[in-house]
N, CA, C and O of each residue as an XYZ file, in Angstrom:
476
protein
N     -14.925     38.344      3.212
C     -15.532     37.389      3.440
C     -16.000     36.784      4.664
O     -15.270     37.147      5.587
N     -17.045     35.905      5.105
C     -16.746     35.750      6.177
C     -16.517     34.029      6.528
O     -16.957     33.095      5.856
N     -15.725     33.951      7.741
C     -15.293     32.580      8.124
C     -16.097     31.990      8.551
O     -16.752     32.324      9.538
N     -16.263     30.779      7.789
C     -17.416     29.593      8.709
C     -16.869     29.350     10.345
O     -15.773     29.453     10.895
N     -18.414     28.927     10.851
C     -17.774     28.553     12.556
C     -17.271     27.010     12.542
O     -17.427     26.148     11.676
N     -16.668     26.961     13.695
C     -15.596     25.692     13.807
C     -16.648     24.446     13.918
O     -16.599     23.321     13.421
N     -17.837     25.214     14.949
C     -18.886     24.151     15.169
C     -19.988     23.980     14.101
O     -20.101     24.725     13.127
N     -21.023     22.624     14.455
C     -22.186     23.525     13.297
C     -23.018     24.230     13.986
O     -22.861     24.549     15.164
N     -23.969     24.514     13.269
C     -24.701     25.278     13.986
C     -26.257     24.604     14.403
O     -26.532     23.998     13.368
N     -27.054     24.454     15.061
C     -28.415     23.422     15.513
C     -29.549     24.714     15.664
O     -29.516     25.741     16.341
N     -30.392     24.253     14.867
C     -31.612     25.102     14.972
C     -32.489     24.715     15.801
O     -33.119     23.795     15.280
N     -32.894     24.962     16.929
C     -33.824     24.179     17.790
C     -35.291     25.010     17.276
O     -35.406     26.180     16.911
N     -36.296     23.981     17.394
C     -37.551     24.246     16.536
C     -38.426     25.126     17.623
O     -39.200     26.000     17.235
N     -38.257     24.852     18.868
C     -38.895     25.337     19.896
C     -38.623     26.809     20.183
O     -39.511     27.611     20.471
N     -37.324     27.103     20.082
C     -37.262     28.692     20.370
C     -36.706     28.857     18.994
O     -36.508     27.983     18.151
N     -36.443     30.424     18.911
C     -36.063     31.129     17.920
C     -35.003     31.189     17.836
O     -34.660     31.788     16.817
N     -34.110     30.802     18.515
C     -32.596     30.813     18.691
C     -31.983     29.567     17.861
O     -32.489     28.592     17.306
N     -30.843     29.977     18.005
C     -29.707     29.019     17.066
C     -28.474     28.561     18.314
O     -27.868     29.485     18.857
N     -28.233     27.459     18.619
C     -26.860     27.345     19.423
C     -26.070     26.316     18.595
O     -26.392     25.456     17.775
N     -24.749     26.798     19.205
C     -23.566     26.217     18.487
C     -23.463     24.701     19.434
O     -23.491     24.635     20.663
N     -23.356     23.702     18.596
C     -23.156     22.317     19.264
C     -22.059     21.622     18.767
O     -22.352     21.266     17.625
N     -20.844     21.225     19.088
C     -19.870     20.155     18.915
C     -20.317     18.972     18.635
O     -19.971     18.456     17.572
N     -21.121     18.335     19.465
C     -21.917     17.151     19.954
C     -22.037     16.585     18.272
O     -21.365     15.605     17.952
N     -22.859     17.214     17.326
C     -23.320     16.547     16.095
C     -22.131     16.296     15.330
O     -22.128     15.250     14.681
N     -21.063     17.081     15.267
C     -19.938     16.927     14.649
C     -19.106     15.393     14.830
O     -18.412     14.863     13.962
N     -19.439     14.767     16.450
C     -18.762     13.805     16.962
C     -19.235     12.343     15.955
O     -18.414     11.535     15.521
N     -20.182     12.295     15.816
C     -20.998     11.186     15.062
C     -20.169     11.270     13.480
O     -20.202     10.217     12.843
N     -19.566     12.248     12.944
C     -19.284     12.234     11.307
C     -17.786     11.495     11.702
O     -17.025     11.469     12.669
N     -17.847     11.035     10.611
C     -16.123     10.048     10.317
C     -15.373     11.214     10.104
O     -16.006     12.106      9.540
N     -14.174     11.475     10.400
C     -12.882     12.187     10.363
C     -11.889     11.945      8.851
O     -11.108     11.019      8.635
N     -12.139     12.795      8.190
C     -11.623     12.278      6.624
C     -10.189     12.064      6.592
O      -9.703     11.791      5.494
N      -9.306     12.154      7.763
C      -7.941     11.852      7.527
C      -7.399     10.974      8.139
O      -6.203     10.689      8.085
N      -8.391     10.363      8.903
C      -7.867      8.870      9.548
C      -7.876      7.705      8.723
O      -8.750      7.472      7.887
N      -6.771      6.883      8.998
C      -6.517      5.757      8.340
C      -7.633      4.772      8.608
O      -8.124      4.875      9.732
N      -8.026      4.049      7.997
C      -8.874      2.657      8.299
C      -8.640      1.649      8.034
O      -7.805      1.691      7.131
N      -8.932      0.469      8.334
C      -8.605     -0.704      7.717
C      -8.871     -1.090      6.439
O      -8.068     -1.853      5.902
N     -10.015     -0.651      5.725
C     -10.319     -0.782      4.743
C      -9.595      0.256      3.579
O      -9.613      0.215      2.349
N      -9.047      1.060      4.400
C      -7.977      2.083      3.320
C      -6.689      1.477      3.352
O      -6.044      1.440      2.304
N      -6.212      0.989      4.416
C      -4.731      0.350      4.394
C      -4.748     -0.814      3.530
O      -3.865     -0.831      2.672
N      -5.710     -1.981      3.571
C      -5.983     -2.729      3.001
C      -5.883     -2.442      1.180
O      -5.197     -3.094      0.393
N      -6.630     -1.478      0.914
C      -6.757     -1.151     -0.629
C      -5.302     -0.350     -0.824
O      -4.765     -0.436     -1.929
N      -4.811      0.239     -0.024
C      -3.611      0.634     -0.182
C      -2.524     -0.612     -0.410
O      -1.901     -0.753     -1.462
N      -2.427     -1.287      0.475
C      -1.708     -2.504      0.610
C      -1.711     -2.931     -1.209
O      -0.847     -2.910     -2.086
N      -3.090     -3.282     -1.162
C      -3.702     -3.951     -2.945
C      -2.934     -3.747     -3.471
O      -1.951     -4.441     -3.731
N      -3.329     -2.210     -3.911
C      -2.636     -1.622     -5.165
C      -1.315     -1.317     -5.073
O      -0.738     -0.877     -6.068
N      -0.526     -1.536     -3.670
C       1.029     -1.419     -3.899
C       1.681     -2.921     -4.077
O       2.839     -3.121     -4.444
N       0.596     -4.066     -3.705
C       1.329     -5.202     -4.543
C       1.228     -5.253     -5.689
O       2.154     -5.646     -6.400
N      -0.188     -4.777     -6.258
C      -0.254     -4.502     -7.748
C       0.824     -4.066     -8.499
O       1.354     -4.644     -9.448
N       1.190     -2.683     -7.849
C       2.366     -1.826     -8.288
C       3.754     -2.665     -8.351
O       4.620     -2.774     -9.219
N       3.605     -3.150     -7.193
C       5.334     -3.994     -6.914
C       5.399     -5.164     -8.335
O       6.498     -5.384     -8.844
N       4.162     -5.841     -8.872
C       4.370     -6.725     -9.549
C       4.396     -5.940    -10.906
O       4.707     -6.634    -11.873
N       4.177     -4.865    -11.109
C       4.690     -4.159    -12.131
C       5.349     -3.627    -12.486
O       5.437     -3.312    -13.673
N       6.486     -3.133    -11.124
C       7.530     -2.768    -11.630
C       8.601     -3.912    -11.412
O       9.785     -3.588    -11.506
N       8.334     -4.995    -11.179
C       9.213     -6.201    -11.155
C       8.838     -6.821    -12.792
O       9.622     -7.623    -13.301
N       7.937     -6.500    -13.333
C       7.823     -7.153    -14.756
C       8.195     -6.135    -15.493
O       8.547     -6.509    -16.612
N       8.288     -4.561    -15.266
C       9.253     -3.320    -16.311
C      10.335     -3.236    -15.666
O      11.050     -2.273    -15.943
N      10.694     -3.973    -14.859
C      12.059     -3.298    -14.320
C      12.996     -3.709    -15.254
O      13.840     -2.814    -15.200
N      13.408     -4.614    -16.175
C      14.276     -4.802    -17.112
C      13.675     -4.461    -18.710
O      14.450     -4.496    -19.666
N      12.766     -4.254    -18.817
C      12.136     -3.417    -19.892
C      12.982     -2.365    -20.538
O      13.427     -2.521    -21.674
N      13.224     -1.201    -19.758
C      13.657     -0.313    -20.226
C      14.982     -0.344    -20.877
O      15.241      0.342    -21.866
N      15.918     -1.243    -20.242
C      17.273     -1.984    -20.990
C      17.292     -1.778    -22.565
O      18.083     -1.226    -23.329
N      15.733     -2.652    -22.779
C      15.841     -3.216    -24.070
C      14.954     -1.940    -25.228
O      15.149     -1.710    -26.422
N      14.005     -1.345    -24.279
C      13.430     -0.631    -25.217
C      13.932      1.406    -25.392
O      13.578      2.281    -26.182
N      14.961      1.378    -24.089
C      15.275      2.787    -24.240
C      16.427      2.957    -25.655
O      16.660      4.107    -26.026
N      16.904      2.133    -26.173
C      17.793      2.079    -27.497
C      16.651      2.690    -28.448
O      16.650      3.775    -29.029
N      15.415      1.403    -28.434
C      14.921      1.440    -30.162
C      13.901      2.734    -29.894
O      13.696      3.352    -30.940
N      13.127      3.355    -28.580
C      12.855      4.214    -28.705
C      13.701      5.789    -29.020
O      13.366      6.933    -29.329
N      14.725      5.189    -28.786
C      15.719      7.032    -28.939
C      15.752      6.773    -30.694
O      15.394      7.768    -31.324
N      16.031      5.895    -31.303
C      16.143      5.651    -32.303
C      15.240      6.080    -33.219
O      15.477      6.689    -34.263
N      14.086      5.700    -32.735
C      12.767      6.069    -33.480
C      12.471      7.551    -33.138
O      11.573      7.868    -33.918
N      12.758      8.547    -32.413
C      12.317      9.279    -31.804
C      13.202      9.899    -30.637
O      12.839      9.537    -29.518
N      14.258     10.733    -30.673
C      15.455     11.285    -29.389
C      14.420     11.789    -28.390
O      13.518     12.620    -28.503
N      14.723     11.224    -27.636
C      13.818     11.825    -25.708
C      12.693     11.057    -25.654
O      12.130     11.250    -24.577
N      12.100     10.249    -26.362
C      10.562      9.488    -26.277
C      10.673      8.239    -25.233
O       9.698      7.674    -24.737
N      12.460      7.808    -24.914
C      12.325      7.023    -23.994
C      11.841      7.633    -22.667
O      11.128      6.976    -21.909
N      12.254      8.964    -22.371
C      11.414      9.377    -21.134
C       9.967      9.119    -20.660
O       9.511      9.227    -19.522
N       9.321      8.732    -21.869
C       8.060      7.990    -21.296
C       7.786      6.985    -20.587
O       6.761      6.862    -19.918
N       8.758      6.120    -20.686
C       8.859      5.000    -19.821
C       8.872      5.588    -18.223
O       8.448      4.969    -17.248
N       9.305      6.573    -18.217
C       9.533      6.900    -16.432
C       8.227      6.800    -16.030
O       8.078      6.178    -14.979
N       7.145      7.265    -16.598
C       5.910      7.406    -15.982
C       5.105      6.167    -15.808
O       3.956      6.127    -15.369
N       5.978      4.954    -16.280
C       5.468      3.601    -15.344
C       5.423      3.638    -13.707
O       4.504      3.361    -12.936
N       6.874      4.121    -13.448
C       7.282      4.498    -11.931
C       6.620      5.554    -11.091
O       6.909      5.745     -9.910
N       5.571      6.338    -11.872
C       4.550      7.364    -11.485
C       3.431      6.811    -11.506
O       2.706      7.371    -10.683
N       2.932      6.023    -12.011
C       1.805      5.708    -11.960
C       1.132      5.250    -10.976
O       0.025      5.732    -10.738
N       1.768      4.006    -10.032
C       1.044      3.706     -8.697
C       0.752      4.656     -7.928
O      -0.297      4.624     -7.284
N       1.643      5.713     -7.843
C       1.490      6.788     -6.470
C       0.199      7.707     -7.169
O      -0.517      8.290     -6.355
N      -0.080      7.841     -8.399
C      -1.301      8.507     -8.548
C      -2.612      7.927     -8.618
O      -3.659      8.569     -8.529
N      -2.505      6.602     -8.793
C      -3.596      5.377     -8.883
C      -4.123      5.344     -7.171
O      -5.284      5.364     -6.760
N      -2.952      5.293     -6.438
C      -3.840      5.172     -5.306
C      -3.808      6.479     -4.550
O      -4.156      6.405     -3.371
N      -3.489      7.543     -4.968
C      -4.154      8.678     -4.797
C      -5.699      9.113     -5.143
O      -6.500      9.942     -4.709
N      -5.684      8.270     -5.991
C      -7.225      8.452     -7.027
C      -7.912      7.530     -6.177
O      -9.026      7.830     -5.750
N      -7.413      6.523     -5.906
C      -8.831      5.801     -5.546
C      -8.962      5.753     -3.630
O     -10.074      5.569     -3.135
N      -7.871      5.916     -2.832
C      -7.941      6.072     -1.401
C      -8.704      7.956     -0.977
O      -9.724      8.184     -0.327
N      -7.668      9.080     -1.684
C      -7.820     10.218     -1.404
C      -7.449     10.802      0.143
O      -8.113     11.645      0.746
N      -6.380     10.225      0.564
C      -6.139     10.509      1.795
C      -4.576     10.903      1.834
O      -3.760     10.492      1.009
N      -4.281     11.749      2.902
C      -3.077     11.975      2.605
C      -1.838     10.667      3.136
O      -2.136      9.693      3.827
N      -0.675     10.929      2.689
C       0.038      9.890      2.563
C      -0.228      8.195      2.093
O       0.313      7.208      2.590
N      -1.266      8.243      0.945
C      -1.532      7.254      0.085
C      -0.468      6.792     -0.714
O      -0.168      5.621     -0.945
N       0.128      7.925     -1.152
C       0.985      7.739     -2.527
C       2.234      7.233     -1.595
O       2.817      6.233     -2.014
N       2.639      7.734     -0.550
C       3.890      7.213     -0.116
C       3.860      5.735      0.361
O       4.746      4.911      0.134
N       2.843      5.543      0.976
C       2.415      3.778      1.232
C       2.434      3.324      0.032
O       3.437      2.624     -0.106
N       1.776      3.383     -0.965
C       1.595      2.780     -2.029
C       3.182      2.362     -2.334
O       3.723      1.324     -1.952
N       3.873      3.571     -3.221
C       5.272      3.394     -3.383
C       6.245      2.473     -2.520
O       7.120      1.768     -3.021
N       5.985      2.569     -1.193
C       6.806      1.830     -0.221
C       6.414      0.640     -0.170
O       7.358     -0.116      0.055
N       5.402      0.105     -0.281
C       4.689     -1.574     -0.473
C       5.305     -1.829     -1.865
O       6.128     -2.705     -2.130
N       4.787     -0.945     -2.691
C       5.550     -1.327     -4.062
C       7.189     -1.724     -4.222
O       7.601     -2.767     -4.730
N       7.957     -0.722     -3.709
C       9.323     -0.755     -3.717
C       9.924     -2.070     -2.524
O      11.005     -2.644     -2.655
N       9.205     -2.258     -1.711
C       9.655     -3.342     -0.890
C       9.328     -4.816     -1.788
O      10.202     -5.658     -1.992
N       8.177     -4.919     -2.180
C       7.773     -6.107     -3.175
C       8.781     -6.114     -4.527
O       8.799     -7.089     -5.278
N       9.410     -5.219     -4.700
C      10.315     -5.156     -5.957
C      11.508     -5.794     -5.384
O      12.078     -6.758     -5.894
N      11.864     -5.191     -4.271
C      12.953     -5.707     -3.657
C      13.393     -6.714     -2.980
O      14.584     -6.994     -2.844
N      12.157     -7.510     -2.367
C      11.859     -9.059     -2.249
C      11.926     -9.600     -3.290
O      12.788    -10.473     -3.184
N      11.408     -9.592     -4.501
C      11.155    -10.178     -5.536
C      12.655    -10.212     -6.608
O      12.801    -11.131     -7.414
N      13.498     -9.295     -6.492
C      15.132     -9.114     -6.845
C      15.699    -10.206     -6.095
O      15.962    -11.256     -6.681
N      15.934    -10.060     -4.743
C      16.321    -10.502     -4.011
C      15.849    -12.455     -4.275
O      16.743    -13.300     -4.251
N      14.726    -12.747     -4.448
C      14.233    -14.026     -4.368
C      14.775    -14.619     -5.868
O      15.054    -15.817     -5.856
N      14.948    -13.910     -7.139
C      15.244    -14.205     -7.998
C      16.950    -14.200     -8.118
O      17.496    -14.980     -8.898
N      17.492    -13.554     -7.546
C      19.022    -13.872     -7.203
C      19.505    -14.737     -6.714
O      20.594    -15.104     -7.157
N      19.064    -15.252     -5.885
C      19.336    -16.325     -4.563
C      19.222    -17.675     -5.394
O      19.357    -18.761     -4.829
């Protein structure tokens, strides 16, 4: 199987030859760079996730025994709430590091809310 060229091929209409040019690639946006709008969307998803973490922080303590009575092992379904923001952020932005950034912002907000409530 042939490997693709690292540069794009530009066909010149005046001659019958094709030349390789990396200048046409420079105008395109690189998909792995972080832009301001990506950081803002990640921060917004992280803040929303932090508030969700704060709301659901005390919820498992009252729901785990109830769910264990209904069906043993079903309380583990509540652990998905803490994985949801990483998957959501990655589906929205689709760049490397999104999951870690969203969970980092969410955990900082959860810690900040917990400290503010105890003080």
